[in-house]
BAFI-3210 file (N, C-alpha, C; in Angstrom, 3 decimals, decimal comma, padded with zeros to 6 digits):
// residues 101
n [1|2|3|4|5|6|7|8|9|10|11|12|13|14|15|16|17|18|19|20|21|22|23|24|25|26|27|28|29|30|31|32|33|34|35|36|37|38|39|40|41|42|43|44|45|46|47|48|49|50|51|52|53|54|55|56|57|58|59|60|61|62|63|64|65|66|67|68|69|70|71|72|73|74|75|76|77|78|79|80|81|82|83|84|85|86|87|88|89|90|91|92|93|94|95|96|97|98|99|100|101]
n.u [-125,879|-128,632|-128,560|-127,327|-129,235|-131,398|-130,506|-129,952|-132,330|-134,387|-132,915|-132,251|-134,490|-134,451|-133,203|-132,082|-133,745|-133,451|-130,611|-130,266|-127,860|-125,497|-124,487|-121,470|-120,719|-122,105|-125,348|-126,656|-129,289|-130,712|-131,309|-134,482|-136,503|-139,258|-142,591|-143,405|-145,539|-146,306|-143,852|-140,919|-138,557|-135,776|-136,118|-134,438|-131,895|-129,642|-128,779|-127,102|-123,676|-120,339|-119,276|-117,546|-114,248|-113,769|-116,296|-117,170|-117,065|-119,007|-121,240|-121,433|-122,106|-124,630|-126,019|-125,831|-127,728|-129,926|-129,580|-130,461|-130,925|-131,115|-130,577|-128,078|-126,473|-124,827|-123,077|-123,420|-123,701|-123,629|-125,023|-124,647|-126,731|-129,116|-132,644|-135,349|-138,686|-140,207|-138,906|-136,686|-133,164|-131,114|-129,253|-125,860|-126,033|-127,134|-127,264|-126,998|-128,110|-127,527|-128,788|-126,859|-127,088]
n.v [-018,786|-018,522|-016,517|-017,796|-019,796|-018,158|-017,069|-019,352|-020,948|-019,507|-019,194|-021,767|-022,799|-022,103|-023,297|-023,768|-025,483|-025,801|-024,393|-021,166|-018,891|-017,021|-013,564|-011,828|-010,133|-008,709|-007,452|-004,094|-003,847|-005,697|-009,269|-010,766|-012,694|-014,447|-015,762|-018,316|-020,268|-021,488|-021,915|-020,868|-018,756|-017,169|-013,966|-013,027|-014,641|-013,932|-011,614|-012,243|-012,414|-013,824|-015,988|-014,634|-015,615|-015,777|-016,246|-018,589|-021,139|-020,809|-020,312|-022,772|-024,416|-023,397|-024,066|-026,841|-027,495|-028,046|-030,520|-033,911|-037,494|-037,990|-035,627|-033,215|-030,110|-027,055|-023,997|-021,254|-018,569|-015,188|-012,427|-009,409|-007,796|-009,199|-009,757|-010,522|-012,035|-009,918|-007,773|-006,926|-006,704|-009,644|-010,422|-010,474|-011,148|-013,041|-016,368|-018,173|-021,230|-024,311|-027,272|-030,152|-032,684]
n.w [-050,018|-050,507|-052,412|-054,570|-055,134|-055,765|-058,134|-059,661|-059,832|-061,411|-063,769|-064,350|-065,468|-068,057|-070,281|-073,607|-076,128|-078,923|-080,061|-080,509|-081,791|-079,828|-079,422|-080,544|-078,612|-075,581|-076,013|-076,213|-075,386|-072,932|-072,615|-071,842|-069,658|-070,853|-071,198|-073,262|-075,044|-072,629|-071,406|-069,776|-071,226|-072,927|-074,412|-076,428|-077,385|-078,863|-077,713|-075,686|-074,784|-075,111|-072,417|-069,740|-068,789|-066,009|-065,022|-066,033|-064,697|-062,666|-064,263|-065,563|-063,415|-062,816|-065,172|-065,085|-063,232|-064,647|-065,714|-066,436|-066,342|-069,019|-070,360|-070,863|-070,079|-071,031|-070,371|-072,512|-073,006|-071,669|-069,947|-068,389|-067,530|-067,683|-067,623|-065,373|-065,234|-064,279|-065,254|-063,929|-063,255|-062,962|-060,085|-060,441|-063,093|-066,036|-067,370|-070,425|-071,175|-072,852|-074,223|-074,634|-075,677]
ca.u [-126,602|-129,895|-128,259|-127,082|-130,521|-132,220|-129,998|-129,996|-133,662|-135,023|-132,068|-132,273|-135,689|-134,367|-132,295|-132,565|-133,859|-132,705|-129,721|-129,926|-126,511|-125,313|-123,734|-120,031|-120,608|-123,405|-126,103|-127,023|-130,596|-130,549|-132,332|-135,472|-137,277|-140,659|-143,293|-143,830|-146,124|-146,284|-142,483|-140,041|-137,442|-135,215|-136,720|-133,462|-130,607|-128,567|-128,329|-126,043|-122,328|-119,549|-119,148|-116,197|-113,504|-113,915|-117,673|-117,497|-117,325|-120,297|-122,252|-121,599|-122,858|-126,031|-126,591|-125,915|-128,943|-130,939|-129,248|-131,199|-130,249|-131,173|-130,201|-126,958|-126,468|-123,601|-123,226|-122,974|-123,739|-123,759|-125,335|-124,554|-127,966|-130,262|-133,827|-136,302|-140,046|-140,705|-138,097|-135,611|-131,926|-130,650|-128,002|-124,785|-126,245|-127,839|-126,556|-127,737|-127,750|-127,897|-128,736|-125,762|-127,394]
ca.v [-019,886|-018,016|-015,755|-018,760|-020,390|-017,135|-016,938|-020,631|-021,462|-018,962|-019,427|-023,195|-023,111|-021,418|-023,919|-023,735|-026,798|-025,557|-023,356|-020,005|-018,453|-015,803|-012,543|-011,798|-009,341|-008,446|-006,394|-002,960|-004,177|-006,973|-010,285|-010,840|-013,926|-014,337|-017,041|-018,630|-021,617|-021,943|-022,244|-019,709|-018,744|-015,831|-013,327|-012,761|-015,259|-013,222|-010,502|-012,739|-012,461|-014,929|-016,052|-014,278|-016,749|-015,831|-016,645|-019,843|-022,222|-020,551|-020,514|-024,205|-024,938|-022,996|-024,859|-028,238|-027,718|-028,503|-031,863|-035,109|-038,680|-037,977|-034,335|-032,481|-028,713|-026,291|-022,555|-020,757|-017,117|-014,418|-011,000|-008,817|-007,095|-010,025|-009,374|-011,556|-011,832|-008,608|-006,736|-006,527|-007,434|-010,681|-010,125|-011,275|-011,409|-014,253|-017,313|-018,853|-022,647|-025,044|-028,724|-030,641|-033,994]
ca.w [-050,608|-051,043|-053,627|-055,641|-055,484|-056,421|-059,493|-060,375|-060,094|-062,614|-064,932|-064,638|-066,238|-069,338|-071,253|-074,977|-076,769|-080,152|-079,584|-081,330|-081,454|-079,044|-080,134|-080,275|-077,388|-074,982|-076,666|-075,361|-074,812|-072,234|-072,824|-070,774|-069,594|-071,256|-071,227|-074,627|-075,046|-071,237|-070,998|-069,594|-072,169|-073,156|-075,589|-077,473|-077,063|-079,542|-076,871|-074,815|-075,325|-074,564|-070,959|-069,297|-068,228|-064,548|-064,684|-066,727|-063,742|-062,037|-065,291|-065,795|-062,259|-063,007|-066,267|-064,686|-062,444|-065,599|-066,166|-066,042|-066,869|-070,480|-070,945|-070,264|-070,504|-070,805|-070,484|-073,821|-073,077|-070,429|-070,060|-067,057|-067,171|-068,047|-066,860|-064,996|-065,758|-063,847|-065,876|-063,017|-063,546|-062,050|-059,386|-061,008|-064,510|-066,419|-068,241|-071,468|-071,119|-074,057|-074,128|-075,485|-076,253]
c.u [-127,917|-129,674|-128,044|-128,391|-131,416|-131,789|-130,212|-131,397|-134,306|-134,217|-132,152|-133,466|-135,592|-133,407|-132,923|-132,627|-133,120|-131,881|-129,484|-128,563|-126,537|-124,556|-122,249|-119,712|-122,015|-124,078|-126,404|-128,369|-130,504|-131,646|-133,253|-136,165|-138,718|-141,290|-143,837|-144,316|-146,020|-144,901|-141,699|-138,861|-136,903|-135,838|-135,737|-132,106|-129,423|-128,044|-127,237|-124,710|-121,600|-119,474|-117,718|-115,536|-113,732|-115,319|-118,053|-117,839|-118,680|-121,430|-122,501|-122,372|-124,343|-126,681|-126,726|-127,128|-130,086|-130,741|-130,186|-130,393|-130,154|-130,669|-129,081|-126,932|-125,109|-123,898|-122,663|-122,933|-123,935|-124,145|-125,419|-125,855|-129,216|-131,421|-134,738|-137,688|-140,619|-139,902|-136,983|-134,349|-131,638|-129,373|-126,926|-124,957|-126,961|-127,042|-127,511|-127,232|-128,310|-127,783|-127,694|-126,012|-128,884]
c.v [-019,402|-017,262|-016,698|-019,394|-019,395|-016,936|-018,225|-021,059|-020,843|-019,249|-020,891|-023,587|-022,654|-022,034|-023,888|-025,137|-026,753|-024,321|-022,246|-019,490|-017,166|-014,800|-012,611|-010,898|-009,133|-007,289|-005,273|-003,204|-005,587|-007,969|-010,357|-012,188|-013,605|-015,721|-017,224|-020,068|-022,263|-022,360|-020,948|-019,838|-017,326|-015,255|-013,149|-013,357|-014,565|-012,029|-010,926|-012,664|-013,657|-014,851|-015,662|-015,463|-016,892|-016,246|-018,002|-020,969|-022,033|-020,774|-021,985|-024,853|-024,610|-023,884|-026,324|-028,518|-028,185|-029,956|-032,917|-036,305|-038,630|-036,686|-033,678|-031,078|-028,075|-024,807|-022,105|-019,236|-016,477|-012,993|-010,428|-008,171|-007,868|-009,765|-010,560|-011,242|-010,460|-007,455|-006,215|-007,325|-008,502|-010,205|-011,033|-011,611|-012,718|-015,074|-017,920|-020,297|-023,362|-026,536|-029,243|-032,020|-034,176]
c.w [-051,211|-052,347|-054,810|-056,081|-056,209|-057,862|-060,273|-060,742|-061,317|-063,871|-065,334|-065,486|-067,684|-070,343|-072,631|-075,534|-078,102|-079,865|-080,593|-080,892|-080,634|-079,902|-079,824|-079,085|-076,844|-075,709|-075,679|-074,681|-074,232|-072,608|-071,611|-070,828|-069,995|-071,119|-072,628|-074,632|-073,666|-070,735|-070,841|-070,537|-072,271|-074,416|-076,737|-077,109|-077,727|-078,760|-075,899|-075,544|-074,757|-073,031|-070,589|-068,590|-066,721|-064,106|-065,262|-065,754|-063,063|-063,040|-065,560|-064,651|-062,394|-064,062|-065,893|-063,815|-063,339|-066,008|-065,601|-066,543|-068,388|-071,119|-070,148|-070,875|-070,257|-070,997|-071,831|-073,881|-071,723|-070,781|-068,652|-066,598|-067,572|-067,078|-066,554|-065,570|-065,418|-064,441|-065,001|-063,341|-062,496|-061,390|-059,967|-062,477|-064,757|-067,407|-069,255|-071,521|-072,345|-073,796|-075,114|-076,065|-076,470]
res [m|k|k|i|l|a|l|c|l|p|i|a|l|l|a|a|c|a|a|p|s|i|g|d|k|q|a|d|v|a|p|k|i|i|i|k|d|d|v|r|t|w|d|n|p|g|a|f|g|p|v|p|a|e|l|k|a|n|g|q|k|v|c|q|t|l|d|t|d|k|a|k|h|e|v|r|g|y|h|a|k|a|l|n|l|e|g|q|p|f|a|g|g|g|y|y|c|v|r|t|n]
***
């Protein structure tokens, strides 16, 4: 449970308001969380590749932690070596979540 929370909490803060597109595969240089205008976001959403089928359900659970009554999110990208604010890789990789409404 702690592992899931450790992955979900930082990722949950990173939904894209305007959804830049992901790449057709994971980039060699991993995306990293940065702070822009006092908001945590990914530095390069294009570095994410498609979500592998076996990780889609977990990615959707992570993205749903961002949902509110007014906003729904879905998983759109995955990178196995996504980096946190300290430049360390997330255990299990990172998901790119996009608001769908």
